MIDOVO-423342 format. One record per residue (C-alpha): x negated, y negated, z negated; residue number from 0; residue in one letter. Coordinates in nm, 4 decimals, always signed. Layout:
BEGIN
<X = X	Y = Y	Z = Z	resi = NUM	resn = a>
...
***
This chain:
BEGIN
<X = +14.6449	Y = -0.1888	Z = +10.4512	resi = 0	resn = x>
<X = +14.5135	Y = -0.0092	Z = +10.7340	resi = 1	resn = x>
<X = +14.5709	Y = +0.3280	Z = +10.5797	resi = 2	resn = x>
<X = +14.7727	Y = +0.5010	Z = +10.3073	resi = 3	resn = x>
<X = +14.5647	Y = +0.8568	Z = +10.1789	resi = 4	resn = x>
<X = +14.5936	Y = +0.8205	Z = +9.8031	resi = 5	resn = x>
<X = +14.9359	Y = +0.7633	Z = +9.5833	resi = 6	resn = x>
<X = +14.9596	Y = +0.7114	Z = +9.2583	resi = 7	resn = x>
<X = +15.3050	Y = +0.7729	Z = +9.1320	resi = 8	resn = x>
<X = +15.4072	Y = +0.5863	Z = +8.7868	resi = 9	resn = x>
<X = +15.6986	Y = +0.8795	Z = +8.6794	resi = 10	resn = x>
<X = +15.9535	Y = +0.7769	Z = +8.4398	resi = 11	resn = x>
<X = +16.0270	Y = +0.9845	Z = +8.1967	resi = 12	resn = x>
<X = +16.3409	Y = +0.8177	Z = +8.0578	resi = 13	resn = x>
<X = +16.5353	Y = +0.8754	Z = +8.3808	resi = 14	resn = x>
<X = +16.7472	Y = +1.2097	Z = +8.5071	resi = 15	resn = x>
<X = +16.6170	Y = +1.1284	Z = +8.8644	resi = 16	resn = x>
<X = +16.3652	Y = +0.8952	Z = +8.9118	resi = 17	resn = x>
<X = +16.3757	Y = +0.7512	Z = +9.2891	resi = 18	resn = x>
<X = +16.0224	Y = +0.7048	Z = +9.3202	resi = 19	resn = x>
<X = +15.9979	Y = +1.0724	Z = +9.3184	resi = 20	resn = x>
<X = +16.1371	Y = +1.1282	Z = +9.6068	resi = 21	resn = x>
<X = +15.9735	Y = +0.7717	Z = +9.7701	resi = 22	resn = x>
<X = +15.6262	Y = +0.9847	Z = +9.6734	resi = 23	resn = x>
<X = +15.6901	Y = +1.3052	Z = +9.8775	resi = 24	resn = x>
<X = +15.9019	Y = +1.1235	Z = +10.1793	resi = 25	resn = x>
<X = +15.5911	Y = +0.8850	Z = +10.2082	resi = 26	resn = x>
<X = +15.2920	Y = +1.1195	Z = +10.1495	resi = 27	resn = x>
<X = +15.4539	Y = +1.4047	Z = +10.3704	resi = 28	resn = x>
<X = +15.4809	Y = +1.0540	Z = +10.6774	resi = 29	resn = x>
<X = +15.1257	Y = +0.9189	Z = +10.6231	resi = 30	resn = x>
<X = +14.9549	Y = +1.2640	Z = +10.4837	resi = 31	resn = x>
<X = +14.8506	Y = +1.1560	Z = +10.1529	resi = 32	resn = x>
<X = +14.7607	Y = +1.3201	Z = +9.8044	resi = 33	resn = x>
<X = +14.9486	Y = +1.2554	Z = +9.5155	resi = 34	resn = x>
<X = +14.8482	Y = +1.1804	Z = +9.1473	resi = 35	resn = x>
<X = +15.1839	Y = +1.1642	Z = +8.9099	resi = 36	resn = x>
<X = +15.1138	Y = +0.9908	Z = +8.6033	resi = 37	resn = x>
<X = +15.3241	Y = +0.9211	Z = +8.2890	resi = 38	resn = x>
<X = +15.2002	Y = +0.6614	Z = +7.9949	resi = 39	resn = x>
<X = +15.4263	Y = +0.7793	Z = +7.7172	resi = 40	resn = x>
<X = +15.3855	Y = +0.6908	Z = +7.3389	resi = 41	resn = x>
<X = +15.3769	Y = +0.9167	Z = +7.0901	resi = 42	resn = x>
<X = +15.5504	Y = +0.7551	Z = +6.7788	resi = 43	resn = x>
<X = +15.3403	Y = +0.9627	Z = +6.5405	resi = 44	resn = x>
<X = +15.0411	Y = +0.8119	Z = +6.6116	resi = 45	resn = x>
<X = +15.1884	Y = +0.4746	Z = +6.6011	resi = 46	resn = x>
<X = +15.4110	Y = +0.5334	Z = +6.2855	resi = 47	resn = x>
<X = +15.2031	Y = +0.7534	Z = +6.1327	resi = 48	resn = x>
<X = +15.3215	Y = +0.6049	Z = +5.7772	resi = 49	resn = x>
<X = +15.6625	Y = +0.7298	Z = +5.8432	resi = 50	resn = x>
<X = +15.5017	Y = +1.0413	Z = +5.8315	resi = 51	resn = x>
<X = +15.3636	Y = +1.0294	Z = +5.5379	resi = 52	resn = x>
<X = +15.3349	Y = +1.3227	Z = +5.2552	resi = 53	resn = x>
<X = +15.4772	Y = +1.5566	Z = +5.5783	resi = 54	resn = x>
<X = +15.2481	Y = +1.8395	Z = +5.5951	resi = 55	resn = x>
<X = +14.9088	Y = +1.7851	Z = +5.8201	resi = 56	resn = x>
<X = +14.9774	Y = +2.1240	Z = +6.0492	resi = 57	resn = x>
<X = +15.3477	Y = +2.0175	Z = +6.0881	resi = 58	resn = x>
<X = +15.1628	Y = +1.6654	Z = +6.2602	resi = 59	resn = x>
<X = +14.9425	Y = +1.8707	Z = +6.4433	resi = 60	resn = x>
<X = +15.2042	Y = +2.0996	Z = +6.5981	resi = 61	resn = x>
<X = +15.4627	Y = +1.7980	Z = +6.6619	resi = 62	resn = x>
<X = +15.2026	Y = +1.6011	Z = +6.8403	resi = 63	resn = x>
<X = +15.1088	Y = +1.9099	Z = +7.0561	resi = 64	resn = x>
<X = +15.4477	Y = +2.0384	Z = +7.1456	resi = 65	resn = x>
<X = +15.4934	Y = +1.6185	Z = +7.2407	resi = 66	resn = x>
<X = +15.2419	Y = +1.6932	Z = +7.4683	resi = 67	resn = x>
<X = +15.3173	Y = +1.9737	Z = +7.5626	resi = 68	resn = x>
<X = +15.6723	Y = +1.8235	Z = +7.6938	resi = 69	resn = x>
<X = +15.5432	Y = +1.5587	Z = +7.9263	resi = 70	resn = x>
<X = +15.3317	Y = +1.8124	Z = +8.0277	resi = 71	resn = x>
<X = +15.5576	Y = +2.0612	Z = +8.1419	resi = 72	resn = x>
<X = +15.7641	Y = +1.7620	Z = +8.3152	resi = 73	resn = x>
<X = +15.4616	Y = +1.6388	Z = +8.5401	resi = 74	resn = x>
<X = +15.4137	Y = +2.0576	Z = +8.6278	resi = 75	resn = x>
<X = +15.7086	Y = +2.0916	Z = +8.7592	resi = 76	resn = x>
<X = +15.6944	Y = +1.7712	Z = +8.9486	resi = 77	resn = x>
<X = +15.3994	Y = +1.8972	Z = +9.1174	resi = 78	resn = x>
<X = +15.5971	Y = +2.2488	Z = +9.2062	resi = 79	resn = x>
<X = +15.7529	Y = +1.9901	Z = +9.4078	resi = 80	resn = x>
<X = +15.5635	Y = +1.8419	Z = +9.5534	resi = 81	resn = x>
<X = +15.3412	Y = +2.1197	Z = +9.6617	resi = 82	resn = x>
<X = +15.6554	Y = +2.2825	Z = +9.8503	resi = 83	resn = x>
<X = +15.5929	Y = +2.0079	Z = +10.1091	resi = 84	resn = x>
<X = +15.2874	Y = +2.0958	Z = +10.1500	resi = 85	resn = x>
<X = +15.1400	Y = +1.7662	Z = +9.9776	resi = 86	resn = x>
<X = +14.8162	Y = +1.7653	Z = +9.7700	resi = 87	resn = x>
<X = +14.9032	Y = +1.6629	Z = +9.4389	resi = 88	resn = x>
<X = +14.7847	Y = +1.6463	Z = +9.0638	resi = 89	resn = x>
<X = +14.9008	Y = +1.4700	Z = +8.7449	resi = 90	resn = x>
<X = +14.7422	Y = +1.2634	Z = +8.4839	resi = 91	resn = x>
<X = +14.9684	Y = +1.2442	Z = +8.1349	resi = 92	resn = x>
<X = +14.8286	Y = +0.9665	Z = +7.8745	resi = 93	resn = x>
<X = +14.9851	Y = +0.8064	Z = +7.5368	resi = 94	resn = x>
<X = +14.8647	Y = +0.4680	Z = +7.5434	resi = 95	resn = x>
<X = +15.0311	Y = +0.2153	Z = +7.3496	resi = 96	resn = x>
<X = +15.0928	Y = -0.1060	Z = +7.6659	resi = 97	resn = x>
<X = +15.2251	Y = +0.0892	Z = +7.9533	resi = 98	resn = x>
<X = +15.1409	Y = -0.1900	Z = +8.1985	resi = 99	resn = x>
<X = +14.7828	Y = -0.1919	Z = +8.1001	resi = 100	resn = x>
<X = +14.7550	Y = +0.1865	Z = +8.0774	resi = 101	resn = x>
<X = +14.8585	Y = +0.1646	Z = +8.4498	resi = 102	resn = x>
<X = +14.6583	Y = -0.1123	Z = +8.5715	resi = 103	resn = x>
<X = +14.3176	Y = +0.0312	Z = +8.3792	resi = 104	resn = x>
<X = +14.3931	Y = +0.4108	Z = +8.6116	resi = 105	resn = x>
<X = +14.4361	Y = +0.2745	Z = +8.8833	resi = 106	resn = x>
<X = +14.1052	Y = +0.0695	Z = +8.9024	resi = 107	resn = x>
<X = +13.9766	Y = +0.3841	Z = +8.7989	resi = 108	resn = x>
<X = +14.1511	Y = +0.5866	Z = +9.0660	resi = 109	resn = x>
<X = +14.1516	Y = +0.3510	Z = +9.3627	resi = 110	resn = x>
<X = +14.4917	Y = +0.4021	Z = +9.4999	resi = 111	resn = x>
<X = +14.5978	Y = +0.3167	Z = +9.7824	resi = 112	resn = x>
<X = +14.9291	Y = +0.2564	Z = +9.6807	resi = 113	resn = x>
<X = +15.0666	Y = +0.2192	Z = +9.3678	resi = 114	resn = x>
<X = +15.4631	Y = +0.3971	Z = +9.3433	resi = 115	resn = x>
<X = +15.7112	Y = +0.2590	Z = +9.0608	resi = 116	resn = x>
<X = +16.0700	Y = +0.2915	Z = +8.9403	resi = 117	resn = x>
<X = +16.2368	Y = -0.0456	Z = +8.8849	resi = 118	resn = x>
<X = +16.5396	Y = -0.1473	Z = +8.6957	resi = 119	resn = x>
<X = +16.7251	Y = -0.5076	Z = +8.6590	resi = 120	resn = x>
<X = +16.6658	Y = -0.6263	Z = +8.3170	resi = 121	resn = x>
<X = +16.9124	Y = -0.8474	Z = +8.0658	resi = 122	resn = x>
<X = +16.7740	Y = -1.2319	Z = +8.0834	resi = 123	resn = x>
<X = +16.7437	Y = -1.2200	Z = +7.6934	resi = 124	resn = x>
<X = +16.5180	Y = -0.9056	Z = +7.7715	resi = 125	resn = x>
<X = +16.3145	Y = -1.0045	Z = +8.0424	resi = 126	resn = x>
<X = +16.3103	Y = -1.3966	Z = +7.7705	resi = 127	resn = x>
<X = +16.1348	Y = -1.1582	Z = +7.5315	resi = 128	resn = x>
<X = +15.9826	Y = -0.8381	Z = +7.6471	resi = 129	resn = x>
<X = +15.7169	Y = -0.8958	Z = +7.8855	resi = 130	resn = x>
<X = +15.7769	Y = -0.7088	Z = +8.1206	resi = 131	resn = x>
<X = +15.5465	Y = -0.4396	Z = +8.2855	resi = 132	resn = x>
<X = +15.7068	Y = -0.4807	Z = +8.6489	resi = 133	resn = x>
<X = +15.5820	Y = -0.8657	Z = +8.6262	resi = 134	resn = x>
<X = +15.1790	Y = -0.7435	Z = +8.4767	resi = 135	resn = x>
<X = +15.2017	Y = -0.5181	Z = +8.7724	resi = 136	resn = x>
<X = +15.2599	Y = -0.7757	Z = +9.0119	resi = 137	resn = x>
<X = +14.9962	Y = -0.9837	Z = +8.8662	resi = 138	resn = x>
<X = +14.7451	Y = -0.7471	Z = +8.8165	resi = 139	resn = x>
<X = +14.7642	Y = -0.4231	Z = +8.9843	resi = 140	resn = x>
<X = +14.4508	Y = -0.3903	Z = +9.1707	resi = 141	resn = x>
<X = +14.6712	Y = -0.2093	Z = +9.4643	resi = 142	resn = x>
<X = +14.9609	Y = -0.2366	Z = +9.7234	resi = 143	resn = x>
<X = +15.2626	Y = -0.2195	Z = +9.4475	resi = 144	resn = x>
<X = +15.5725	Y = -0.0442	Z = +9.5505	resi = 145	resn = x>
<X = +15.8469	Y = -0.1356	Z = +9.3311	resi = 146	resn = x>
<X = +16.1361	Y = +0.1304	Z = +9.4036	resi = 147	resn = x>
<X = +16.4813	Y = +0.0739	Z = +9.3402	resi = 148	resn = x>
<X = +16.7516	Y = +0.3062	Z = +9.2773	resi = 149	resn = x>
<X = +16.8454	Y = +0.3618	Z = +9.6146	resi = 150	resn = x>
<X = +16.8243	Y = +0.5737	Z = +9.8835	resi = 151	resn = x>
<X = +16.6955	Y = +0.4500	Z = +10.1757	resi = 152	resn = x>
<X = +16.8867	Y = +0.3781	Z = +10.5700	resi = 153	resn = x>
<X = +16.8036	Y = +0.6673	Z = +10.7994	resi = 154	resn = x>
<X = +16.7472	Y = +0.4219	Z = +11.0706	resi = 155	resn = x>
<X = +16.6543	Y = +0.1595	Z = +10.8570	resi = 156	resn = x>
<X = +16.3571	Y = -0.1757	Z = +10.8820	resi = 157	resn = x>
<X = +16.0508	Y = -0.2839	Z = +10.7067	resi = 158	resn = x>
<X = +16.0946	Y = -0.5987	Z = +10.6618	resi = 159	resn = x>
<X = +15.7997	Y = -0.8959	Z = +10.5463	resi = 160	resn = x>
<X = +15.8661	Y = -1.2251	Z = +10.4911	resi = 161	resn = x>
<X = +15.5697	Y = -1.4849	Z = +10.6089	resi = 162	resn = x>
<X = +15.4926	Y = -1.8273	Z = +10.5169	resi = 163	resn = x>
<X = +15.2922	Y = -2.0030	Z = +10.8587	resi = 164	resn = x>
<X = +15.3061	Y = -2.3429	Z = +10.7501	resi = 165	resn = x>
<X = +15.1923	Y = -2.2657	Z = +10.3732	resi = 166	resn = x>
<X = +14.8567	Y = -2.4819	Z = +10.3434	resi = 167	resn = x>
<X = +14.5978	Y = -2.2280	Z = +10.1389	resi = 168	resn = x>
<X = +14.3634	Y = -2.0422	Z = +10.4057	resi = 169	resn = x>
<X = +14.5006	Y = -1.7650	Z = +10.1315	resi = 170	resn = x>
<X = +14.8261	Y = -1.7650	Z = +10.2364	resi = 171	resn = x>
<X = +14.7097	Y = -1.7238	Z = +10.5749	resi = 172	resn = x>
<X = +14.5158	Y = -1.4426	Z = +10.5287	resi = 173	resn = x>
<X = +14.7420	Y = -1.2823	Z = +10.3141	resi = 174	resn = x>
<X = +15.0593	Y = -1.3225	Z = +10.5746	resi = 175	resn = x>
<X = +14.8334	Y = -1.1241	Z = +10.8230	resi = 176	resn = x>
<X = +14.7430	Y = -0.8201	Z = +10.5543	resi = 177	resn = x>
<X = +15.1657	Y = -0.8343	Z = +10.5101	resi = 178	resn = x>
<X = +15.1859	Y = -0.7574	Z = +10.9168	resi = 179	resn = x>
<X = +14.9577	Y = -0.5511	Z = +10.8987	resi = 180	resn = x>
<X = +15.0858	Y = -0.3997	Z = +10.6557	resi = 181	resn = x>
<X = +15.4407	Y = -0.3941	Z = +10.7916	resi = 182	resn = x>
<X = +15.3594	Y = -0.2656	Z = +11.1154	resi = 183	resn = x>
<X = +15.1359	Y = +0.0403	Z = +10.9098	resi = 184	resn = x>
<X = +15.4821	Y = +0.1665	Z = +10.7207	resi = 185	resn = x>
<X = +15.7134	Y = +0.1249	Z = +10.9946	resi = 186	resn = x>
<X = +15.4635	Y = +0.3199	Z = +11.1768	resi = 187	resn = x>
<X = +15.4467	Y = +0.5980	Z = +10.9963	resi = 188	resn = x>
<X = +15.8070	Y = +0.6318	Z = +10.8364	resi = 189	resn = x>
<X = +15.9530	Y = +0.5663	Z = +11.2146	resi = 190	resn = x>
<X = +16.1316	Y = +0.2451	Z = +11.1299	resi = 191	resn = x>
<X = +16.1636	Y = -0.0904	Z = +11.2868	resi = 192	resn = x>
<X = +15.8951	Y = -0.3435	Z = +11.2416	resi = 193	resn = x>
<X = +16.0880	Y = -0.7250	Z = +11.1090	resi = 194	resn = x>
<X = +15.9479	Y = -1.0781	Z = +11.0472	resi = 195	resn = x>
<X = +16.1251	Y = -1.2981	Z = +10.8099	resi = 196	resn = x>
<X = +16.0657	Y = -1.6900	Z = +10.7866	resi = 197	resn = x>
<X = +16.2618	Y = -1.9216	Z = +10.5908	resi = 198	resn = x>
<X = +16.2268	Y = -2.3141	Z = +10.5886	resi = 199	resn = x>
<X = +16.3870	Y = -2.5933	Z = +10.3936	resi = 200	resn = x>
<X = +16.4776	Y = -2.8748	Z = +10.6540	resi = 201	resn = x>
<X = +16.4311	Y = -3.1868	Z = +10.4044	resi = 202	resn = x>
<X = +16.6376	Y = -3.4984	Z = +10.5778	resi = 203	resn = x>
<X = +16.5297	Y = -3.8224	Z = +10.3796	resi = 204	resn = x>
<X = +16.6601	Y = -4.1821	Z = +10.4539	resi = 205	resn = x>
<X = +16.4662	Y = -4.2469	Z = +10.7061	resi = 206	resn = x>
<X = +16.7469	Y = -4.0491	Z = +10.8998	resi = 207	resn = x>
<X = +17.0373	Y = -4.2580	Z = +10.8006	resi = 208	resn = x>
<X = +17.2019	Y = -4.1118	Z = +11.1755	resi = 209	resn = x>
<X = +17.3544	Y = -3.8186	Z = +11.2066	resi = 210	resn = x>
<X = +17.1905	Y = -3.7931	Z = +11.6036	resi = 211	resn = x>
<X = +16.8099	Y = -3.8970	Z = +11.4437	resi = 212	resn = x>
<X = +16.9087	Y = -3.6541	Z = +11.1198	resi = 213	resn = x>
<X = +16.9933	Y = -3.3836	Z = +11.4444	resi = 214	resn = x>
<X = +16.6522	Y = -3.4757	Z = +11.6541	resi = 215	resn = x>
<X = +16.5007	Y = -3.4433	Z = +11.3107	resi = 216	resn = x>
<X = +16.6035	Y = -3.0987	Z = +11.2338	resi = 217	resn = x>
<X = +16.5084	Y = -2.9967	Z = +11.6312	resi = 218	resn = x>
<X = +16.1555	Y = -3.0708	Z = +11.5564	resi = 219	resn = x>
<X = +16.1146	Y = -2.9150	Z = +11.2489	resi = 220	resn = x>
<X = +16.2199	Y = -2.6125	Z = +11.3781	resi = 221	resn = x>
<X = +16.0151	Y = -2.5918	Z = +11.7004	resi = 222	resn = x>
<X = +15.6972	Y = -2.7165	Z = +11.4539	resi = 223	resn = x>
<X = +15.8123	Y = -2.3794	Z = +11.2442	resi = 224	resn = x>
<X = +15.8591	Y = -2.1884	Z = +11.5425	resi = 225	resn = x>
<X = +15.5106	Y = -2.2606	Z = +11.6607	resi = 226	resn = x>
<X = +15.3331	Y = -2.1337	Z = +11.3729	resi = 227	resn = x>
<X = +15.5418	Y = -1.8308	Z = +11.3574	resi = 228	resn = x>
<X = +15.4684	Y = -1.7504	Z = +11.7159	resi = 229	resn = x>
<X = +15.0900	Y = -1.8183	Z = +11.6513	resi = 230	resn = x>
<X = +15.0694	Y = -1.6315	Z = +11.3172	resi = 231	resn = x>
<X = +15.2457	Y = -1.3218	Z = +11.5206	resi = 232	resn = x>
<X = +15.0200	Y = -1.3185	Z = +11.8438	resi = 233	resn = x>
<X = +14.8324	Y = -1.0306	Z = +11.8185	resi = 234	resn = x>
<X = +15.1128	Y = -0.7902	Z = +11.6417	resi = 235	resn = x>
<X = +15.4118	Y = -0.6128	Z = +11.8462	resi = 236	resn = x>
<X = +15.6831	Y = -0.7010	Z = +11.6424	resi = 237	resn = x>
<X = +15.9760	Y = -0.7278	Z = +11.9128	resi = 238	resn = x>
<X = +16.1140	Y = -1.0659	Z = +11.9923	resi = 239	resn = x>
<X = +16.4342	Y = -0.8810	Z = +11.8573	resi = 240	resn = x>
<X = +16.3037	Y = -0.8531	Z = +11.5251	resi = 241	resn = x>
<X = +16.2017	Y = -1.1864	Z = +11.3955	resi = 242	resn = x>
<X = +16.4129	Y = -1.3354	Z = +11.2396	resi = 243	resn = x>
<X = +16.3729	Y = -1.7926	Z = +11.1748	resi = 244	resn = x>
<X = +16.5955	Y = -1.9692	Z = +10.9639	resi = 245	resn = x>
<X = +16.6635	Y = -2.2537	Z = +10.7996	resi = 246	resn = x>
<X = +16.8471	Y = -2.3152	Z = +10.4082	resi = 247	resn = x>
<X = +16.8116	Y = -2.1749	Z = +10.0532	resi = 248	resn = x>
<X = +16.5161	Y = -1.8734	Z = +10.1007	resi = 249	resn = x>
<X = +16.6733	Y = -1.6276	Z = +9.8435	resi = 250	resn = x>
<X = +17.0111	Y = -1.6164	Z = +9.9645	resi = 251	resn = x>
<X = +16.9121	Y = -1.6552	Z = +10.3016	resi = 252	resn = x>
<X = +16.6605	Y = -1.3395	Z = +10.2863	resi = 253	resn = x>
<X = +16.8925	Y = -1.0693	Z = +10.1125	resi = 254	resn = x>
<X = +17.1229	Y = -1.1427	Z = +10.3392	resi = 255	resn = x>
<X = +16.9074	Y = -1.0961	Z = +10.6624	resi = 256	resn = x>
<X = +16.7882	Y = -0.7703	Z = +10.4393	resi = 257	resn = x>
<X = +17.1208	Y = -0.6173	Z = +10.4221	resi = 258	resn = x>
<X = +17.1784	Y = -0.6808	Z = +10.7761	resi = 259	resn = x>
<X = +16.8724	Y = -0.5479	Z = +10.9328	resi = 260	resn = x>
<X = +16.9357	Y = -0.2124	Z = +10.7261	resi = 261	resn = x>
<X = +16.5957	Y = -0.3257	Z = +10.5271	resi = 262	resn = x>
<X = +16.4073	Y = +0.0109	Z = +10.3274	resi = 263	resn = x>
<X = +16.0966	Y = -0.2357	Z = +10.2232	resi = 264	resn = x>
<X = +16.0530	Y = -0.5716	Z = +10.1677	resi = 265	resn = x>
<X = +15.6692	Y = -0.6241	Z = +10.2302	resi = 266	resn = x>
<X = +15.6157	Y = -0.9511	Z = +10.0301	resi = 267	resn = x>
<X = +15.2486	Y = -1.1356	Z = +9.9228	resi = 268	resn = x>
<X = +15.1493	Y = -1.2146	Z = +9.5329	resi = 269	resn = x>
<X = +14.9087	Y = -1.4916	Z = +9.5338	resi = 270	resn = x>
<X = +14.7440	Y = -1.6595	Z = +9.2097	resi = 271	resn = x>
<X = +14.8707	Y = -1.9416	Z = +9.0651	resi = 272	resn = x>
<X = +14.7978	Y = -2.2979	Z = +8.8256	resi = 273	resn = x>
<X = +15.0799	Y = -2.2953	Z = +8.5405	resi = 274	resn = x>
<X = +15.3299	Y = -2.5263	Z = +8.7457	resi = 275	resn = x>
<X = +15.3010	Y = -2.2934	Z = +9.0209	resi = 276	resn = x>
<X = +15.3923	Y = -2.0003	Z = +8.8741	resi = 277	resn = x>
<X = +15.6890	Y = -2.1767	Z = +8.6740	resi = 278	resn = x>
<X = +15.8499	Y = -2.2261	Z = +9.0428	resi = 279	resn = x>
<X = +15.7314	Y = -1.9510	Z = +9.2363	resi = 280	resn = x>
<X = +15.8011	Y = -1.7501	Z = +8.9365	resi = 281	resn = x>
<X = +16.1579	Y = -1.8151	Z = +8.9288	resi = 282	resn = x>
<X = +16.2141	Y = -1.7615	Z = +9.3434	resi = 283	resn = x>
<X = +16.0533	Y = -1.4038	Z = +9.3108	resi = 284	resn = x>
<X = +16.2285	Y = -1.3279	Z = +8.9965	resi = 285	resn = x>
<X = +16.5835	Y = -1.3874	Z = +9.1992	resi = 286	resn = x>
<X = +16.4392	Y = -1.1917	Z = +9.4741	resi = 287	resn = x>
<X = +16.3267	Y = -0.8934	Z = +9.2860	resi = 288	resn = x>
<X = +16.6880	Y = -0.9033	Z = +9.0547	resi = 289	resn = x>
<X = +16.8977	Y = -0.9419	Z = +9.4146	resi = 290	resn = x>
<X = +16.7042	Y = -0.7781	Z = +9.6517	resi = 291	resn = x>
<X = +16.9105	Y = -0.4884	Z = +9.7895	resi = 292	resn = x>
<X = +16.5970	Y = -0.2871	Z = +9.8772	resi = 293	resn = x>
<X = +16.1896	Y = -0.1797	Z = +9.7608	resi = 294	resn = x>
<X = +16.0217	Y = -0.4324	Z = +9.7650	resi = 295	resn = x>
<X = +15.6115	Y = -0.3913	Z = +9.8712	resi = 296	resn = x>
<X = +15.3637	Y = -0.6434	Z = +9.6863	resi = 297	resn = x>
<X = +15.0446	Y = -0.7172	Z = +9.8856	resi = 298	resn = x>
<X = +14.7475	Y = -0.9476	Z = +9.7426	resi = 299	resn = x>
<X = +14.4519	Y = -1.0829	Z = +9.9334	resi = 300	resn = x>
<X = +14.1828	Y = -0.8017	Z = +9.9902	resi = 301	resn = x>
***
């Protein structure tokens, strides 16, 4: 991502105060970007017309009109809030049955630089039974996707990206550079610190049965990761104190670092993977999204 000129904001009308609107205003002011507010909410009169059999046709038409006017009013009110901040803003209301597909289709048409959507923790049984809109957007949204948590941003916080410089796939290497450039962009626009996180798991096998041999092996492993990380960051202006290299379990290590760095946004990459990789990586990504104390920006390879 080289710049942010247009932002698509997915508004959740079921939330009394949607944090995504606060984020959108702040980012739009900082980037001088235009905004489109988007609500998709299914009209029960369309999906369950059988339930209204025998009702007067004019009654049904009037109810549909009131339904549409209600959401139009909500959007128009938010437009006024954005315009008061000097932000160029428009809005759109749709009544499609599938929220994720409606968002993806509109994003493909609008081609925004950034899509913002609030996200909420669902129970494990709900996630296993219902296709989650957030996961559909992570997989298919054509633009960078910022999933907004219902939390306040730190005044002097940071933008953290998690990179993988030893990944064998060239697509991951390309994506890491996108993550870094986006991290620097957001840090500059929002006046935050740009930080980099890399965690590796130092596997020690029976080839190293003695403590001293294991220690030497671990030192060599760290040197290898440090070298690759230095090469990856050579062309970026990331302060040395803001580069965190560690080893151990990825999720708890990352979550702890995000808290210590007062992270406002975690920048991560999403790659197309085969079934087995999705099962493994998907579980890790789910834990990160659930436990992450800050917003999550999901990027895909250009």
